[in-house]
Backbone of each chain as ProteinMPNN parsed JSONL, in Angstrom:
{"seq_chain_A": "EDQVTQSPEALRLQEGESSSLNCSYTVSGLRGLFWYRQDPGKGPEFLFTLYSAGEEKEKERLKATLTKKESFLHITAPKPEDSATYLCAVRNYNTDKLIFGTGTRLQVFP", "coords_chain_A": {"N_chain_A": [[110.507, 145.704, 83.782], [108.623, 143.282, 85.613], [105.246, 142.984, 85.799], [101.775, 143.133, 86.99], [98.217, 143.783, 86.602], [95.079, 144.37, 87.886], [91.617, 144.622, 86.994], [88.097, 145.178, 87.495], [89.205, 147.038, 90.494], [86.743, 146.629, 92.639], [84.014, 144.817, 92.518], [80.144, 144.726, 92.194], [78.042, 142.35, 91.732], [74.554, 141.225, 90.835], [72.923, 138.299, 92.005], [73.304, 135.356, 89.597], [73.931, 137.547, 87.836], [76.493, 137.252, 85.113], [79.968, 138.201, 84.529], [82.876, 139.394, 84.057], [86.476, 139.372, 85.158], [89.736, 141.107, 85.104], [92.854, 140.541, 84.224], [95.523, 142.081, 83.395], [99.019, 141.806, 82.103], [102.673, 142.217, 82.207], [105.575, 140.495, 81.784], [108.541, 139.036, 81.809], [108.962, 136.391, 80.009], [106.775, 134.233, 80.23], [106.082, 132.089, 82.719], [103.858, 130.685, 83.789], [100.241, 131.619, 84.683], [98.625, 132.744, 87.433], [95.754, 131.944, 88.999], [93.828, 132.886, 92.293], [91.598, 132.821, 94.979], [90.926, 134.509, 97.638], [89.438, 134.435, 100.917], [88.003, 136.799, 103.243], [90.367, 137.096, 105.985], [91.931, 135.105, 105.494], [94.288, 133.045, 103.65], [95.478, 132.891, 100.53], [93.531, 131.135, 97.792], [94.151, 128.338, 95.577], [92.902, 128.594, 92.552], [93.57, 128.23, 89.559], [95.976, 127.408, 87.217], [97.62, 128.94, 84.433], [99.348, 128.383, 81.088], [99.845, 128.963, 78.407], [99.068, 131.165, 75.566], [95.715, 130.991, 74.788], [94.775, 129.008, 76.32], [92.66, 127.632, 78.291], [90.306, 127.1, 81.151], [88.359, 125.57, 83.71], [86.295, 125.533, 86.434], [83.868, 124.708, 88.03], [81.813, 127.433, 88.497], [83.34, 129.174, 87.355], [85.49, 130.442, 84.626], [88.725, 130.433, 83.396], [90.837, 132.413, 81.3], [93.465, 133.057, 78.799], [95.449, 135.246, 77.11], [98.071, 136.676, 75.481], [98.715, 138.89, 76.615], [96.729, 139.308, 78.749], [94.621, 138.094, 81.098], [91.497, 136.544, 81.635], [88.824, 136.067, 84.254], [86.02, 134.449, 84.075], [82.822, 134.719, 85.277], [80.001, 133.079, 85.715], [76.642, 133.274, 86.346], [76.915, 133.87, 88.938], [76.951, 133.111, 92.592], [76.014, 134.223, 95.848], [78.111, 132.815, 97.681], [80.053, 132.718, 96.154], [81.653, 135.386, 96.589], [84.331, 137.205, 97.204], [88.061, 137.878, 97.407], [89.647, 137.904, 94.39], [92.498, 136.943, 93.204], [95.32, 137.564, 90.867], [98.647, 136.318, 89.347], [101.777, 135.89, 88.253], [104.539, 133.966, 87.188], [107.679, 134.421, 86.37], [110.55, 133.112, 83.879], [112.627, 133.183, 84.939], [112.797, 133.147, 87.853], [111.453, 131.671, 91.05], [109.128, 132.759, 92.094], [105.973, 134.558, 93.02], [104.552, 137.237, 91.46], [102.454, 139.391, 91.999], [98.811, 140.714, 91.315], [96.866, 143.607, 92.625], [94.325, 142.611, 93.199], [90.924, 141.819, 92.684], [87.883, 142.86, 94.483], [85.235, 141.14, 94.712], [81.531, 140.927, 95.159], [78.768, 139.376, 95.591], [75.361, 139.629, 95.674], [72.445, 138.307, 96.988]], "CA_chain_A": [[109.672, 144.845, 85.195], [107.516, 142.517, 85.629], [103.914, 143.804, 86.786], [100.287, 142.537, 86.92], [97.2, 145.135, 86.95], [93.824, 143.696, 87.767], [90.865, 145.77, 87.129], [88.009, 146.305, 88.337], [89.57, 147.136, 91.99], [85.689, 145.98, 93.47], [82.629, 144.521, 91.616], [79.246, 144.468, 92.85], [76.914, 141.501, 91.028], [73.321, 140.503, 91.768], [73.241, 136.99, 92.007], [72.901, 135.355, 88.553], [74.484, 138.481, 86.83], [77.77, 136.933, 84.862], [80.759, 139.39, 84.432], [84.362, 139.007, 83.62], [87.507, 140.133, 85.85], [90.754, 141.331, 83.702], [94.323, 140.745, 84.743], [96.885, 142.566, 82.856], [100.456, 141.454, 82.778], [104.064, 142.189, 81.397], [106.394, 139.43, 81.967], [109.768, 138.381, 81.056], [108.773, 134.982, 79.686], [105.912, 133.649, 81.066], [105.818, 130.785, 83.082], [102.692, 130.694, 84.567], [99.665, 132.738, 85.378], [98.046, 132.04, 88.578], [94.357, 132.529, 89.827], [93.52, 132.731, 93.478], [90.813, 133.404, 95.671], [91.045, 134.98, 98.827], [88.383, 135.095, 101.388], [88.655, 137.711, 104.566], [91.193, 136.385, 107.28], [92.564, 133.793, 105.106], [95.503, 133.061, 102.605], [95.054, 132.978, 98.986], [93.211, 129.515, 97.859], [94.72, 128.069, 94.32], [92.022, 128.092, 91.392], [94.016, 127.527, 87.961], [97.165, 127.86, 86.276], [97.526, 129.031, 82.266], [100.63, 128.437, 80.854], [100.161, 129.645, 77.354], [97.821, 131.871, 75.063], [94.729, 130.449, 74.26], [94.451, 127.675, 77.034], [91.211, 127.885, 79.158], [90.454, 126.454, 82.574], [87.196, 125.77, 84.12], [85.828, 125.177, 87.512], [82.14, 125.086, 88.43], [81.116, 128.719, 87.701], [84.551, 129.987, 87.183], [86.79, 129.838, 83.67], [90.011, 131.419, 83.043], [91.102, 132.349, 79.596], [94.702, 133.446, 78.723], [96.068, 135.643, 75.807], [99.641, 136.798, 75.28], [98.61, 140.345, 77.421], [96.149, 139.508, 79.507], [93.763, 136.744, 81.405], [90.276, 136.806, 82.308], [88.428, 135.037, 84.862], [84.862, 134.568, 83.753], [81.873, 133.865, 86.745], [78.789, 132.68, 85.396], [75.881, 132.896, 87.295], [77.275, 133.705, 90.475], [76.387, 133.02, 93.985], [76.87, 135.019, 96.971], [79.501, 132.715, 98.162], [81.271, 133.529, 95.273], [82.093, 136.731, 96.958], [85.911, 137.274, 97.877], [88.792, 138.639, 96.392], [90.254, 137.109, 93.488], [93.855, 137.415, 92.498], [96.158, 137.085, 89.594], [99.961, 136.615, 89.728], [102.31, 135.781, 87.369], [105.738, 133.886, 87.467], [108.693, 134.363, 85.052], [111.29, 131.808, 83.473], [113.768, 133.083, 85.86], [112.769, 132.768, 89.451], [110.341, 130.782, 91.576], [108.399, 133.71, 92.873], [104.843, 135.091, 92.499], [104.2, 138.392, 91.272], [100.764, 139.775, 92.755], [98.203, 141.959, 91.544], [96.301, 143.913, 94.054], [93.277, 141.512, 93.358], [89.122, 142.425, 92.735], [86.917, 142.125, 95.307], [83.717, 140.608, 94.54], [80.364, 141.017, 96.28], [77.461, 139.071, 94.839], [74.081, 140.117, 96.176], [71.09, 137.56, 96.368]], "C_chain_A": [[108.657, 144.138, 85.047], [106.087, 142.747, 86.338], [102.509, 143.017, 86.286], [99.552, 143.723, 87.733], [95.744, 144.049, 87.047], [92.68, 144.857, 87.785], [89.114, 144.713, 87.191], [88.629, 146.186, 89.794], [88.026, 146.239, 92.444], [84.558, 145.642, 92.066], [81.53, 144.078, 92.178], [78.093, 143.677, 91.976], [75.373, 141.032, 91.541], [73.76, 139.001, 91.242], [72.713, 136.334, 90.463], [73.32, 136.148, 87.689], [76.246, 137.923, 86.178], [78.365, 138.054, 84.699], [82.106, 138.65, 84.588], [85.33, 139.886, 84.646], [89.008, 140.016, 84.899], [91.82, 141.22, 84.946], [95.424, 140.664, 83.525], [98.187, 142.256, 82.999], [101.637, 141.79, 81.843], [104.952, 141.288, 82.155], [107.43, 138.992, 81.049], [109.847, 136.966, 80.497], [108.062, 134.237, 80.949], [105.848, 132.104, 81.461], [104.415, 130.29, 84.241], [101.955, 131.694, 84.602], [98.65, 132.161, 86.193], [96.852, 132.704, 89.011], [94.167, 132.187, 91.191], [92.695, 133.642, 93.976], [91.21, 133.355, 96.851], [89.912, 135.574, 99.71], [88.984, 135.891, 102.799], [89.259, 136.831, 105.613], [91.821, 134.969, 106.879], [93.534, 133.696, 103.978], [94.634, 132.58, 101.286], [94.978, 130.893, 98.773], [93.348, 129.334, 96.058], [93.105, 127.941, 93.391], [92.576, 127.444, 90.089], [95.449, 128.335, 88.07], [96.836, 127.72, 84.953], [98.937, 129.343, 82.396], [100.783, 129.338, 79.352], [98.964, 130.269, 76.737], [96.984, 130.916, 74.576], [94.21, 129.168, 75.313], [93.303, 128.444, 78.017], [91.098, 126.664, 80.201], [89.06, 126.524, 83.285], [86.707, 125.016, 85.489], [84.615, 125.694, 88.287], [82.044, 126.531, 87.681], [82.354, 129.27, 87.057], [85.118, 129.306, 85.833], [87.291, 130.994, 83.561], [90.567, 131.083, 82.005], [92.566, 133.278, 79.901], [95.123, 134.05, 77.24], [97.346, 136.306, 76.16], [99.891, 138.078, 76.309], [98.165, 140.145, 78.542], [95.216, 138.251, 80.024], [92.47, 137.373, 82.005], [89.587, 135.639, 83.172], [86.628, 135.504, 84.69], [84.039, 134.189, 85.038], [80.679, 134.206, 85.631], [77.624, 132.399, 86.121], [76.154, 132.653, 88.717], [76.477, 133.601, 91.284], [77.011, 133.839, 94.954], [78.106, 134.269, 97.61], [80.178, 132.369, 97.165], [82.118, 134.967, 95.725], [83.319, 136.347, 97.774], [86.597, 138.193, 96.862], [89.524, 137.749, 95.835], [91.647, 138.031, 93.16], [94.526, 136.972, 91.697], [97.672, 137.278, 89.98], [100.237, 136.006, 88.455], [103.611, 135.164, 87.664], [106.324, 133.841, 85.967], [109.715, 133.204, 85.027], [112.576, 132.051, 84.908], [113.964, 132.998, 87.099], [111.515, 132.07, 89.795], [109.583, 131.842, 92.487], [107.153, 134.074, 92.207], [104.966, 136.382, 92.709], [102.592, 138.575, 91.178], [100.108, 140.917, 91.822], [97.44, 142.232, 92.669], [94.942, 143.523, 93.835], [91.933, 142.594, 92.895], [88.599, 141.704, 93.521], [85.552, 142.035, 94.96], [82.537, 140.36, 95.406], [79.164, 140.34, 95.117], [76.433, 138.665, 96.046], [72.808, 139.066, 95.99], [70.169, 138.374, 96.001]], "O_chain_A": [[107.765, 144.467, 84.265], [106.029, 142.628, 87.562], [102.405, 142.401, 85.226], [99.84, 144.339, 88.76], [95.541, 143.103, 86.286], [92.803, 145.866, 88.479], [89.17, 143.523, 86.884], [88.507, 145.065, 90.286], [88.231, 145.035, 92.595], [84.463, 146.19, 90.968], [81.657, 143.002, 92.762], [77.203, 144.389, 91.512], [75.205, 140.507, 92.642], [74.598, 138.661, 90.407], [71.645, 136.815, 90.083], [73.214, 135.715, 86.541], [77.198, 138.266, 86.88], [77.657, 139.061, 84.674], [82.311, 137.563, 85.129], [84.975, 141.029, 84.933], [89.302, 139.065, 84.174], [91.737, 141.603, 86.113], [95.956, 139.715, 82.95], [98.625, 142.428, 84.137], [101.46, 141.588, 80.642], [104.964, 141.493, 83.369], [107.301, 138.664, 79.869], [110.943, 136.412, 80.579], [108.458, 133.846, 82.047], [105.622, 131.158, 80.707], [104.374, 129.626, 85.277], [102.511, 132.792, 84.575], [97.906, 131.258, 85.811], [96.863, 133.884, 89.363], [94.358, 130.986, 91.382], [92.737, 134.85, 93.741], [91.806, 132.368, 97.283], [89.438, 136.699, 99.551], [90.084, 135.683, 103.311], [88.621, 135.878, 106.061], [92.119, 134.027, 107.613], [93.386, 134.667, 103.237], [93.515, 132.081, 101.163], [95.652, 129.942, 99.166], [92.729, 130.097, 95.316], [92.282, 127.101, 93.755], [92.166, 126.382, 89.621], [95.849, 129.336, 88.665], [96.137, 126.881, 84.385], [99.571, 130.05, 83.18], [101.641, 130.205, 79.184], [97.866, 130.017, 77.234], [97.466, 129.985, 73.93], [93.262, 128.458, 74.979], [93.243, 129.635, 78.323], [91.647, 125.566, 80.106], [88.619, 127.663, 83.434], [86.796, 123.788, 85.483], [84.444, 126.727, 88.935], [82.186, 126.679, 86.467], [82.139, 129.923, 86.035], [85.256, 128.088, 85.715], [86.805, 132.124, 83.582], [90.835, 129.939, 81.638], [92.763, 133.984, 80.89], [95.106, 133.29, 76.271], [97.562, 136.426, 77.366], [101.009, 138.309, 76.771], [98.796, 140.572, 79.509], [95.112, 137.344, 79.197], [92.391, 138.407, 82.669], [89.739, 134.453, 82.877], [86.116, 136.559, 85.065], [84.539, 133.388, 85.828], [80.503, 135.214, 84.948], [77.522, 131.258, 86.57], [75.834, 131.721, 89.455], [75.302, 133.887, 91.055], [78.205, 134.139, 94.982], [79.05, 134.935, 98.037], [81.068, 131.549, 97.392], [83.098, 135.415, 95.13], [83.402, 135.516, 98.679], [86.157, 138.908, 95.961], [90.066, 136.853, 96.483], [91.813, 139.234, 92.96], [94.469, 135.745, 91.629], [98.015, 138.168, 90.757], [99.37, 135.64, 87.662], [104.127, 135.802, 88.581], [105.838, 133.469, 84.899], [109.784, 132.412, 85.967], [113.159, 131.201, 85.58], [115.082, 132.802, 87.576], [110.622, 131.89, 88.967], [109.518, 131.598, 93.692], [107.088, 133.979, 90.982], [105.364, 136.846, 93.778], [101.777, 138.009, 90.449], [100.75, 141.937, 91.574], [97.271, 141.421, 93.58], [94.191, 144.293, 94.434], [91.983, 143.82, 92.803], [88.599, 140.475, 93.586], [84.826, 143.03, 94.976], [82.63, 139.579, 96.352], [78.849, 140.834, 94.034], [76.534, 137.836, 96.95], [72.226, 139.022, 94.906], [69.118, 137.943, 95.526]]}, "seq_chain_B": "EAGVTQFPSHSVIEKGQTVTLRCDPISGHDNLYWYRRVMGKEIKFLLHFVKESKQDESGMPNNRFLAERTGGTYSTLKVQPAELEDSGVYFCASSQGTGGYYGYTFGSGTRLTVV", "coords_chain_B": {"N_chain_B": [[95.14, 115.778, 104.164], [97.197, 117.902, 106.199], [97.278, 121.315, 105.819], [98.947, 124.512, 105.112], [100.567, 125.777, 108.134], [100.506, 128.699, 110.092], [101.755, 130.785, 112.658], [101.936, 133.188, 115.161], [98.69, 133.749, 114.608], [97.73, 136.527, 114.676], [99.57, 139.299, 115.85], [100.405, 142.166, 118.075], [103.016, 144.304, 118.312], [104.943, 146.879, 120.004], [106.679, 149.507, 118.793], [110.113, 149.055, 117.944], [110.224, 146.669, 119.292], [110.819, 142.969, 119.542], [109.624, 140.078, 116.991], [108.768, 137.103, 116.088], [107.838, 134.976, 113.623], [106.177, 132.178, 112.988], [106.412, 129.323, 110.458], [104.607, 126.32, 109.021], [105.292, 124.292, 106.823], [103.644, 121.935, 104.314], [103.667, 118.695, 104.918], [106.936, 117.242, 103.754], [107.034, 119.169, 101.63], [109.878, 120.983, 100.041], [109.836, 123.151, 99.187], [109.723, 126.241, 100.402], [108.038, 129.658, 100.666], [108.021, 133.079, 101.823], [105.795, 135.697, 101.544], [104.53, 139.104, 102.068], [101.941, 141.352, 102.725], [101.075, 144.687, 102.34], [99.021, 147.143, 103.798], [96.549, 148.016, 101.716], [98.23, 147.555, 99.495], [99.7, 145.171, 96.776], [100.098, 141.731, 97.179], [103.787, 140.74, 98.181], [106.634, 139.412, 97.097], [108.928, 137.541, 99.54], [111.096, 135.758, 100.147], [112.315, 132.856, 99.345], [113.025, 129.296, 100.072], [114.778, 126.612, 99.463], [114.552, 123.451, 100.703], [116.787, 123.449, 103.208], [118.077, 125.625, 102.623], [118.613, 129.33, 101.151], [117.145, 130.145, 98.708], [116.558, 132.734, 97.077], [116.342, 135.621, 98.248], [115.49, 137.925, 97.528], [113.437, 140.008, 98.107], [113.518, 140.646, 100.396], [113.258, 143.172, 102.774], [114.979, 144.679, 104.279], [118.067, 144.61, 106.867], [116.759, 144.214, 109.142], [115.313, 141.993, 108.956], [114.926, 138.629, 109.512], [115.084, 135.383, 108.193], [114.735, 131.697, 108.781], [115.064, 128.433, 108.255], [114.862, 125.736, 109.793], [116.583, 122.609, 109.523], [115.315, 122.175, 107.266], [112.411, 121.811, 107.879], [110.331, 123.61, 109.723], [109.73, 127.0, 109.363], [110.759, 130.297, 110.319], [110.257, 133.894, 110.714], [111.97, 136.423, 111.61], [111.685, 139.636, 112.989], [113.494, 142.233, 113.417], [114.836, 145.494, 114.892], [111.313, 145.961, 115.427], [109.52, 148.054, 112.947], [107.168, 150.958, 112.357], [106.151, 150.588, 109.628], [106.702, 148.071, 109.125], [104.259, 146.539, 109.519], [101.305, 144.1, 108.46], [100.224, 141.716, 106.783], [101.299, 138.832, 106.723], [102.827, 136.064, 104.991], [102.78, 132.432, 104.471], [104.057, 129.984, 102.297], [103.873, 127.079, 100.531], [105.124, 124.504, 98.413], [105.81, 121.225, 96.45], [107.463, 120.946, 94.369], [109.833, 123.04, 92.375], [108.569, 126.102, 90.55], [105.682, 125.804, 90.241], [104.148, 123.805, 89.07], [103.108, 121.932, 90.612], [101.696, 123.575, 92.106], [101.247, 126.39, 94.278], [100.862, 126.572, 97.957], [99.196, 128.25, 100.202], [99.63, 129.759, 103.587], [97.206, 130.858, 106.355], [98.095, 133.204, 106.961], [100.055, 135.513, 109.152], [98.842, 138.11, 110.984], [100.542, 141.555, 111.432], [100.967, 143.967, 113.642], [102.416, 146.844, 114.281], [102.874, 149.506, 116.539]], "CA_chain_B": [[96.351, 116.269, 104.618], [97.246, 119.176, 106.672], [97.523, 122.453, 105.361], [100.477, 125.571, 105.69], [99.989, 126.225, 109.327], [101.47, 129.809, 110.503], [101.352, 131.169, 113.877], [100.52, 133.239, 115.479], [97.616, 134.298, 113.703], [97.791, 138.37, 114.944], [100.804, 139.684, 116.761], [100.48, 143.363, 118.245], [104.15, 144.84, 119.485], [105.297, 147.798, 119.974], [107.812, 149.863, 117.689], [111.543, 148.473, 118.483], [110.375, 145.475, 119.925], [110.934, 141.698, 118.638], [108.584, 139.527, 116.971], [109.18, 135.905, 115.295], [106.803, 134.404, 113.259], [106.415, 130.553, 112.345], [105.484, 128.484, 109.274], [104.806, 125.039, 109.014], [104.999, 123.575, 105.645], [102.955, 120.882, 104.263], [105.083, 117.919, 104.907], [107.566, 117.013, 102.443], [107.243, 120.059, 100.718], [110.727, 121.312, 100.35], [110.317, 124.986, 98.785], [108.888, 127.177, 101.317], [108.187, 130.831, 100.789], [107.786, 133.951, 102.406], [105.18, 136.809, 101.386], [104.081, 139.606, 103.191], [100.892, 142.319, 102.112], [101.28, 145.824, 103.221], [97.67, 147.672, 103.636], [96.549, 148.763, 100.106], [99.09, 146.962, 98.482], [99.715, 143.916, 96.58], [100.863, 140.579, 97.829], [105.068, 140.643, 97.725], [107.347, 138.026, 97.504], [110.554, 137.981, 100.535], [112.158, 134.891, 100.166], [112.371, 131.047, 98.968], [113.68, 128.251, 101.149], [114.649, 125.024, 99.024], [114.999, 122.556, 101.98], [117.211, 124.646, 104.463], [118.876, 126.874, 101.907], [117.792, 130.549, 100.997], [117.148, 130.155, 96.85], [116.286, 133.811, 96.678], [116.173, 136.51, 99.157], [115.728, 139.368, 96.77], [112.724, 140.764, 98.371], [113.889, 140.566, 102.049], [113.086, 144.635, 102.844], [116.254, 144.984, 104.707], [118.614, 143.518, 107.613], [115.864, 143.633, 110.256], [114.74, 140.631, 108.991], [116.004, 137.395, 109.366], [114.47, 134.057, 108.065], [115.691, 130.703, 108.726], [114.31, 127.277, 107.921], [115.896, 124.406, 110.648], [116.853, 121.081, 109.184], [114.058, 121.919, 106.392], [110.968, 121.907, 108.045], [109.606, 124.434, 109.639], [110.667, 128.057, 109.04], [110.824, 131.625, 111.214], [110.784, 135.138, 110.002], [112.266, 137.272, 112.705], [111.908, 140.958, 112.669], [114.249, 142.747, 115.096], [113.612, 145.479, 115.726], [110.015, 146.136, 114.25], [109.012, 149.315, 112.402], [105.922, 151.003, 111.862], [106.076, 150.088, 108.422], [106.507, 146.271, 108.956], [102.855, 146.187, 109.686], [101.04, 144.124, 107.298], [99.881, 140.427, 106.994], [102.993, 137.814, 106.203], [101.753, 134.444, 104.478], [103.951, 131.593, 104.119], [103.548, 129.101, 101.125], [104.666, 125.576, 100.526], [105.584, 123.753, 97.297], [106.367, 120.013, 96.344], [108.383, 121.217, 93.751], [109.491, 124.553, 91.862], [107.865, 126.264, 88.985], [104.392, 126.002, 90.501], [103.354, 122.936, 88.471], [102.373, 121.31, 91.994], [100.793, 124.26, 93.12], [101.666, 126.687, 95.922], [99.757, 126.262, 98.792], [99.187, 129.255, 101.397], [98.856, 129.36, 104.813], [96.32, 131.804, 106.185], [98.731, 134.61, 107.287], [100.115, 136.158, 110.571], [98.788, 139.949, 110.88], [101.469, 141.717, 112.422], [100.511, 145.301, 113.755], [103.555, 147.653, 115.015], [102.295, 150.476, 117.2]], "C_chain_B": [[96.672, 117.419, 105.274], [97.836, 120.063, 105.71], [99.284, 123.283, 105.759], [99.98, 126.097, 106.904], [101.089, 127.403, 109.832], [100.56, 130.217, 112.069], [102.108, 132.218, 114.586], [99.611, 133.631, 114.342], [97.284, 136.156, 113.666], [99.13, 138.173, 116.024], [100.733, 141.362, 116.753], [101.782, 143.92, 118.837], [104.073, 146.118, 119.312], [106.443, 148.251, 119.0], [109.392, 149.463, 118.747], [111.602, 147.301, 119.097], [110.6, 144.078, 118.781], [109.809, 140.832, 118.26], [109.447, 138.304, 115.986], [107.839, 135.06, 114.928], [107.065, 132.808, 112.272], [105.538, 130.331, 111.27], [105.591, 126.995, 109.32], [104.434, 124.78, 107.923], [104.089, 122.546, 105.565], [104.318, 119.759, 103.835], [105.419, 117.408, 103.685], [107.477, 117.679, 101.135], [108.719, 120.732, 100.991], [111.002, 122.588, 100.115], [109.045, 125.091, 99.578], [109.222, 128.705, 101.019], [107.401, 131.723, 101.467], [107.088, 135.439, 101.859], [104.404, 137.893, 102.539], [102.832, 140.742, 101.805], [100.822, 143.293, 103.22], [99.675, 146.451, 103.127], [97.891, 148.209, 102.262], [97.501, 148.046, 99.316], [98.74, 145.728, 97.991], [100.684, 142.994, 97.539], [102.539, 140.711, 97.603], [106.014, 139.825, 98.272], [108.779, 138.737, 98.746], [111.227, 137.198, 100.494], [111.629, 133.693, 99.704], [113.459, 130.405, 99.558], [113.631, 127.112, 100.08], [115.312, 124.267, 100.379], [115.512, 123.668, 103.094], [117.91, 125.997, 104.073], [117.81, 127.727, 101.348], [118.458, 129.989, 99.325], [117.13, 131.557, 96.518], [115.568, 134.835, 97.78], [116.114, 137.735, 98.765], [114.735, 140.085, 97.185], [112.68, 140.808, 99.912], [113.76, 142.187, 102.077], [114.725, 145.146, 103.319], [116.676, 144.228, 105.913], [118.045, 143.506, 108.984], [115.167, 142.473, 110.233], [115.501, 139.536, 108.827], [115.062, 136.034, 109.326], [115.285, 133.05, 108.216], [114.581, 129.202, 108.928], [115.195, 125.695, 108.985], [115.842, 123.221, 110.212], [115.59, 120.772, 107.772], [112.965, 121.818, 106.373], [110.205, 122.778, 108.437], [110.521, 125.722, 109.757], [110.139, 129.447, 110.1], [111.383, 132.998, 110.287], [110.864, 135.914, 111.249], [112.582, 138.842, 112.231], [112.419, 141.909, 113.674], [115.057, 143.8, 114.672], [112.873, 146.263, 114.641], [110.029, 147.79, 114.318], [107.857, 149.537, 112.074], [105.233, 150.313, 110.599], [106.237, 148.79, 108.196], [105.055, 145.606, 109.272], [102.504, 146.034, 108.663], [100.766, 142.428, 107.647], [101.071, 139.348, 105.899], [102.013, 136.721, 105.856], [103.004, 133.857, 103.911], [103.35, 130.811, 103.269], [104.572, 128.205, 101.242], [104.293, 125.049, 99.179], [106.105, 122.319, 97.304], [107.649, 120.076, 95.602], [108.624, 122.653, 93.228], [108.718, 124.569, 90.428], [106.293, 126.451, 89.017], [103.34, 125.022, 89.984], [102.587, 122.011, 89.312], [101.522, 122.057, 92.657], [101.535, 125.051, 94.085], [100.772, 126.761, 96.856], [100.111, 127.585, 100.06], [98.845, 129.091, 102.294], [97.76, 130.525, 105.097], [96.86, 133.35, 106.969], [99.091, 134.76, 108.689], [100.016, 137.858, 110.083], [99.606, 140.576, 111.865], [101.067, 143.397, 112.443], [101.695, 145.69, 114.675], [102.725, 148.949, 115.624], [103.542, 151.167, 117.929]], "O_chain_B": [[96.194, 118.311, 104.573], [98.712, 119.728, 104.913], [100.284, 122.871, 106.347], [99.009, 126.852, 106.851], [102.288, 127.152, 109.961], [99.398, 130.058, 112.44], [103.303, 131.931, 114.519], [100.027, 133.78, 113.193], [96.728, 136.8, 112.776], [99.493, 137.221, 116.716], [100.943, 141.95, 115.692], [101.689, 144.048, 120.058], [103.235, 146.594, 118.545], [107.11, 147.382, 118.438], [109.558, 149.614, 119.957], [112.664, 146.796, 119.461], [110.558, 144.146, 117.553], [108.926, 140.736, 119.113], [110.47, 138.52, 115.336], [107.017, 134.607, 115.724], [107.794, 132.507, 111.327], [104.42, 130.8, 111.054], [106.656, 126.476, 109.653], [103.232, 124.938, 107.712], [103.634, 122.131, 106.631], [105.286, 119.795, 103.074], [104.655, 117.148, 102.756], [107.682, 117.225, 100.009], [108.885, 121.08, 102.16], [111.98, 123.199, 100.545], [107.957, 124.515, 99.568], [110.387, 129.097, 101.072], [106.245, 131.424, 101.766], [107.891, 136.366, 101.751], [103.853, 137.549, 103.585], [102.901, 140.817, 100.578], [100.633, 143.11, 104.422], [99.113, 146.061, 102.104], [98.913, 148.674, 101.758], [97.234, 148.141, 98.117], [97.777, 145.107, 98.442], [101.599, 143.304, 98.303], [102.663, 140.831, 96.385], [106.233, 139.55, 99.451], [109.329, 139.837, 98.791], [112.364, 137.558, 100.799], [110.405, 133.559, 99.693], [114.613, 130.833, 99.576], [112.525, 126.656, 99.788], [116.391, 124.543, 100.903], [114.82, 124.505, 103.673], [118.206, 126.993, 104.733], [116.653, 127.4, 101.085], [119.569, 129.635, 98.93], [117.777, 131.759, 95.49], [114.372, 134.772, 98.065], [116.578, 138.651, 99.445], [114.86, 141.201, 96.681], [111.619, 141.04, 100.49], [114.349, 142.607, 101.081], [115.439, 145.902, 102.659], [115.972, 143.271, 106.234], [118.626, 142.938, 109.909], [114.544, 141.975, 111.171], [116.529, 139.451, 108.155], [114.401, 135.682, 110.302], [116.47, 133.188, 107.911], [113.575, 129.102, 109.63], [116.012, 124.889, 108.541], [114.834, 122.622, 110.586], [115.133, 119.695, 107.389], [112.292, 121.727, 105.346], [109.239, 122.992, 107.704], [111.698, 125.689, 110.117], [109.007, 129.383, 110.578], [112.359, 133.153, 109.552], [109.845, 136.056, 111.924], [113.416, 139.205, 111.401], [111.766, 142.29, 114.646], [116.062, 143.442, 114.058], [113.238, 146.86, 113.628], [110.361, 148.545, 115.231], [107.23, 148.637, 111.515], [104.164, 149.705, 110.54], [105.934, 148.322, 107.098], [104.809, 144.4, 109.262], [102.74, 146.822, 107.747], [101.113, 141.974, 108.737], [101.39, 139.326, 104.71], [100.863, 136.513, 106.243], [103.899, 134.358, 103.23], [102.12, 130.787, 103.308], [105.684, 128.305, 101.761], [103.118, 125.166, 98.83], [106.912, 122.102, 98.209], [108.684, 119.507, 95.949], [107.788, 123.505, 93.526], [108.397, 123.708, 89.608], [105.668, 127.052, 88.144], [102.131, 125.107, 90.197], [101.606, 121.389, 88.902], [100.748, 121.659, 93.528], [102.428, 124.499, 94.727], [99.66, 127.093, 96.444], [101.187, 127.702, 100.646], [97.841, 128.394, 102.437], [97.394, 131.162, 104.109], [96.17, 134.28, 107.388], [98.415, 134.112, 109.488], [100.671, 138.549, 109.302], [99.487, 140.262, 113.049], [100.888, 144.012, 111.392], [101.971, 145.025, 115.675], [101.799, 149.318, 114.902], [103.367, 152.143, 118.658]]}, "name": "protein", "num_of_chains": 2, "seq": "EDQVTQSPEALRLQEGESSSLNCSYTVSGLRGLFWYRQDPGKGPEFLFTLYSAGEEKEKERLKATLTKKESFLHITAPKPEDSATYLCAVRNYNTDKLIFGTGTRLQVFPEAGVTQFPSHSVIEKGQTVTLRCDPISGHDNLYWYRRVMGKEIKFLLHFVKESKQDESGMPNNRFLAERTGGTYSTLKVQPAELEDSGVYFCASSQGTGGYYGYTFGSGTRLTVV"}
C-alpha cells in the first residue's frame, strides 16, 4: 500500500536558523513526489514536483531533494513568512490521485 | 487566471440533513478532483472527474456521498444524510492534464461541521 510519512510533526525555528523537513514514502512506481505549502484556512499551494532520485529543485529559500525512499525540503535562513504547514504527496503509475502525508507545521519566530 | 473556487467556505448542519458543496475549477481544466481532510488525519482522495465522467471514485466513503460534474464544468458533492464523521475540510483541485505534469491547483476548501 502506498504511504507517506512526514517528520517532524511540528518544527519551531528562529529566523535565520536553517533546517530540513523529511518525507519518507513507499509507492508502487513513483510518478511524482509533490511538495505543497498550506496556510491556515487556505488550500494547498504547489511548490515542487520531483520525478526521479537525485533530482533537486529550488525556489527562494526552499530546496527539495529526492532519493528512492525519501525527500527533504531544506529551508535556508527562514523568515517568519515561511511559517506554514508543508505537505508531501506522491502519485503512482496506476492512478491520478495524490497520497498525502500529515504534514509538518513550521513556525519561524523573529 | 481565476483559481479554483469552492462554495460555501463553511457549513454547519445537523446530523441527518443534506449538504451540497460546489467547486468551480480553473477554466479549461478537464480534470477535477475531490479530497477531504478529517481532523488530525491526512488529506485523502475522494474521486476524480475527467470532463463529466467519473474516472476514479475509489475514495468515496459510502453511498451517502454523490458527486456530479454537469457538462464538464463545475462539480457538486452532496452528502445525504450527513453523519458526524463527515465533518472535515473538503478540497477540490483541478488540472489541465493528468499526471500532475501541469500541476494540481487546489481551492481553499469547504469546512463542513456536522452537529
